[in-house]
C-alpha positions as CSV (number, residue, x, y, z in Angstrom):
1,M,-29.2,-5.8,26.5
2,S,-29.9,-2.4,25.2
3,D,-28.1,-0.9,22.2
4,L,-25.1,1.0,23.5
5,S,-24.5,2.6,20.2
6,T,-27.1,5.2,21.1
7,C,-25.1,6.0,24.3
8,E,-21.8,6.3,22.5
9,P,-22.4,9.7,20.8
10,I,-23.2,11.4,24.2
11,L,-20.2,9.7,25.8
12,K,-18.0,11.1,23.0
13,I,-19.5,14.6,23.6
14,Y,-18.7,14.2,27.3
15,Q,-15.3,12.9,26.7
16,G,-14.6,15.9,24.4
17,D,-15.4,18.1,27.4
18,P,-12.0,18.9,29.2
19,N,-13.7,18.8,32.6
20,F,-15.3,15.5,32.0
21,Q,-12.1,14.0,30.6
22,R,-10.2,15.2,33.6
23,K,-12.7,13.9,36.1
24,L,-13.5,10.6,34.6
25,P,-10.7,9.6,32.2
26,D,-11.1,5.8,32.8
27,L,-15.0,5.7,32.7
28,K,-16.2,2.3,31.4
29,I,-19.5,0.8,30.7
30,L,-19.7,-2.4,32.8
31,R,-23.3,-3.6,32.2
32,S,-26.3,-2.6,30.2
33,E,-29.9,-3.7,30.0
34,K,-33.2,-2.0,29.2
35,N,-33.5,1.4,31.0
36,K,-30.3,0.7,33.0
37,I,-26.5,1.2,32.5
38,T,-23.8,0.5,35.1
39,F,-20.5,2.5,34.7
40,G,-17.2,2.0,36.5
41,F,-14.3,4.3,37.3
42,K,-11.5,4.8,39.9
43,I,-11.5,7.9,42.1
44,N,-8.7,10.2,40.9
45,P,-7.2,13.4,42.4
46,S,-9.6,15.7,40.5
47,L,-12.6,14.2,42.4
48,I,-11.4,14.6,46.0
49,N,-11.9,17.3,48.6
50,I,-9.6,18.7,51.2
51,I,-10.2,15.6,53.5
52,N,-9.2,13.3,50.7
53,T,-12.7,11.8,50.1
54,I,-14.8,12.2,46.9
55,H,-16.4,15.6,47.0
56,G,-20.2,15.7,47.2
57,G,-20.4,18.1,44.3
58,E,-18.5,15.6,42.1
59,I,-21.0,12.9,43.1
60,A,-23.9,15.1,41.9
61,Y,-21.9,16.0,38.7
62,I,-21.4,12.2,38.0
63,A,-25.1,11.4,38.7
64,D,-26.2,14.3,36.4
65,Y,-24.1,13.1,33.5
66,L,-24.5,9.4,33.8
67,T,-28.2,9.3,34.3
68,T,-28.6,11.3,31.1
69,C,-26.7,8.6,29.3
70,V,-29.5,6.1,30.1
71,L,-31.9,8.4,28.3
72,A,-29.6,8.5,25.3
73,Q,-29.2,4.8,25.3
74,E,-32.9,4.3,25.2
75,G,-33.3,6.8,22.3
76,K,-35.1,9.3,24.5
77,P,-34.7,13.1,24.2
78,L,-32.1,14.3,26.7
79,G,-34.1,17.2,28.2
80,V,-33.0,19.6,30.9
81,S,-32.5,19.1,34.6
82,V,-35.4,20.2,36.9
83,C,-34.3,18.7,40.1
84,L,-31.2,16.7,41.3
85,N,-31.3,15.3,44.8
86,T,-28.2,13.5,46.2
87,T,-27.9,11.6,49.5
88,Y,-24.4,10.8,50.8
89,L,-24.1,7.7,52.9
90,A,-20.4,6.8,53.2
91,P,-17.0,8.2,52.1
92,A,-14.8,6.9,49.2
93,V,-11.2,7.8,48.9
94,L,-8.5,8.2,46.2
95,G,-8.1,4.9,44.3
96,D,-11.4,3.4,45.3
97,E,-13.2,1.6,42.5
98,I,-16.7,2.9,42.0
99,E,-19.7,1.4,40.2
100,V,-22.6,3.7,39.3
101,E,-25.9,2.1,38.5
102,N,-28.1,4.5,36.5
103,R,-31.7,3.8,35.5
104,I,-34.9,5.3,34.1
105,D,-37.4,4.9,36.9
106,Q,-40.3,6.4,34.9
107,I,-40.7,8.4,31.8
108,G,-43.7,10.3,30.4
109,R,-44.3,12.8,27.6
110,A,-43.0,15.8,29.6
111,M,-40.8,14.4,32.4
112,A,-38.2,11.7,33.0
113,Y,-37.5,10.4,36.5
114,L,-34.0,8.9,36.8
115,S,-31.8,7.5,39.6
116,A,-28.2,6.7,40.3
117,E,-26.7,4.5,43.0
118,L,-22.9,4.8,43.6
119,Y,-21.1,1.8,45.2
120,K,-17.5,1.4,46.1
121,K,-16.0,-2.0,45.8
122,T,-14.8,-3.5,49.0
123,P,-13.3,-6.9,50.0
124,Q,-16.7,-7.9,51.3
125,G,-18.5,-6.9,48.0
126,R,-20.1,-3.5,47.3
127,K,-21.0,-0.7,49.7
128,L,-23.5,2.0,48.8
129,I,-21.9,5.4,49.2
130,A,-24.5,7.7,47.6
131,Y,-27.7,7.8,45.7
132,A,-29.4,10.4,43.6
133,T,-32.7,11.1,42.0
134,H,-32.8,13.2,38.8
135,T,-35.9,14.8,37.2
136,K,-35.6,16.1,33.7
137,A,-38.1,18.0,31.6
138,L,-38.3,16.6,28.1
139,P,-38.6,18.7,25.0
140,R,-41.9,18.7,23.1
141,L,-41.3,16.9,19.8
């Protein structure tokens, strides 16, 4: 298991952000291993759109923030986003429990390639609702 203490400072910064706190007040770390963290939360009213499903922009927001936590957990520089691609596969509604698996797919001197998969819990198990790839430019140290 990776050291979560390196992820805690960035989570505290996020949780100090009123938008993050409003959107993900119950965010929890469920599992952690090298280059991977799984978070969990319930969909609340601040995340839904006019048809009462999670808004696609909120999924991108979540993927951006939580993939960055994996870099922090592994002691890597956080960098800046270059590209964030999100694919939406199924809806999730108010109250659904969501798990987000975030990982470092590859990291070099200048770029980090990250990904996130969002699952909703169902009586049959988990259903993939969206996935994202996130490319970050890393600072020169």
